[in-house]
Every structure is written in C-alpha cells, then in structure tokens.
C-alpha positions, 0 to 999 in steps of 0.5 A: 546211343549204342552201347559204351561197350559196345563201342571201339577206337577213338570214342571208346578212347575217348569216352573212357578219358572224360569217365575218369572226370569227377561225378562223369559215369560211361553214360553220361561220357559218351552223351557228352563226346557224340556232342562234341562229335555233332559240334563244327571242330572250331568248336572241339579245338577251342575247347582244347585250346583252353584247356590246355591254356589253363594247364601251361597258365594256371600255377598254385599261389605259393602262400595259400595254394590257392589256384591262380595265373599270377603268384602271389595269388589276387586274395593274398595281394588284396589289401581289402580283405582282412588278413586276421581271419584265415581260412582253411580248406581242403581244395582250390574249388573250396574257395570259389564256393564259399566266394560265392557267398560273399559272407568271407573276406579274409585269407585262404589256405588250401591244404591239398586233401584231407587226413585219411590214413586208409588213402595214405594221406596223412598231415606230412602230404598236404600242406599242413606245415606251411599251415602253422609257420603262416600262423605263427609268423602273422597276426592270425586272430581266428583259423576257420576251418571250412572242411566238408562235413564228412569223416575226412573233413572232420578227422582234419579240422580236429587235428588241426584245432590241436594244433594251432590251439597253442599258438593263441590264436582262435580256432573256429569251424563251419556250422552244422548247416552243410549237410553230413557227407556232403561236399562244398563245392555242391552247396548252395550259397544260404547254406553256406553262407548261415554256416559261415554265420554259425560258426563255433569254436572248437 
C-alpha cells in the first residue's frame, strides 16, 4: 500500500475525509479507501445512499435528544419503560451502550456533550436547562448520571448533582465498574450491567 502522504487527487481527498472519523488514523483510512475502490461500484453507492438517508431522516428527539426517525422517539413513548427513572448521558451513542445491557428500563436524557471549560463548553452549551425543566415537571424518583468516568464526565456529574438534588429526586452515579478514562461505547455489556447495578448516591 502506498504511503498516505504520497497519494494525490480524489483518493487522497477520500483518505483525508475518512481520517476525520473517530479512532480512524491515516493508515486505517487508506485501507478503507483502497478496500472500497476494489469493490463493485454499486457497493460504494449503497454506502453513500445509506449515509445520506440517515442524514436526511434521523433527527434529535425533542424530549430526550436521542437520535430518532420519529419525534418523540420510541424510548420516550414506550409505556413499558419506567418514567420515574431517568438516565442522563453525554451523547446519543451512550444510550446504545446502556441498552445493550438490558439492565435499565427507564427513560433517557442526552446532554449533547460534557462540561469542558478548556474546550469552551459550559452548561449553557448542553441540554442542562431542558433536563432541569423535565425533572421539575415530571414525577422523577431517581436520576442516574451515566457520564464517562473521566475528568469531564466527573465534573459534569458533580455539577448536575448539585443542580438536581434540591429538586427532591434521588441522584445516583454509575458505580466504578467502568475503567477510569474509558468511554461508555467501548465497555462490554457485563461491565456496564454491574456499573448500573452498583450505582450510588451522590
């Protein structure tokens, strides 16, 4: 395989675009591009169509801010889920990680990120106001804060706990079954399930 830096034209442009994806470096991007170029044209067209269809049809739920095709989303309208249990996550992708465990049957609220002053992200840039309004207008017994166990996740969890505890709901945090500095979407189902079962008050 040629070195990524020696490639020019549309191939180099495509490698550059793949390199912008999370966890994809230049070498992996080059492998993906050359794989696609060696496949039949219709397979590349199917991939492009699937991406554009997702971009056109998928939006954020107006209640919980999860990714959805229908608004409100199925998580918010499912009557089998416990409306008194609310799990707060940083990103929509974290919902998929928790749902894989089958250990949580409440509702969700997506913040849209984590508090990170160094990156210019404060509470005003997140769906914190909507969270407070939601908890204040519904009978929420427990709020589980399921942010990543890293510096930003901990700072966000502490901020939310101070903000939400006066509202009368029990505020809990995922137990430390998760590795410090890790991401929820990389955790296996068993680790996440134990973290959910061992959540603690803040």
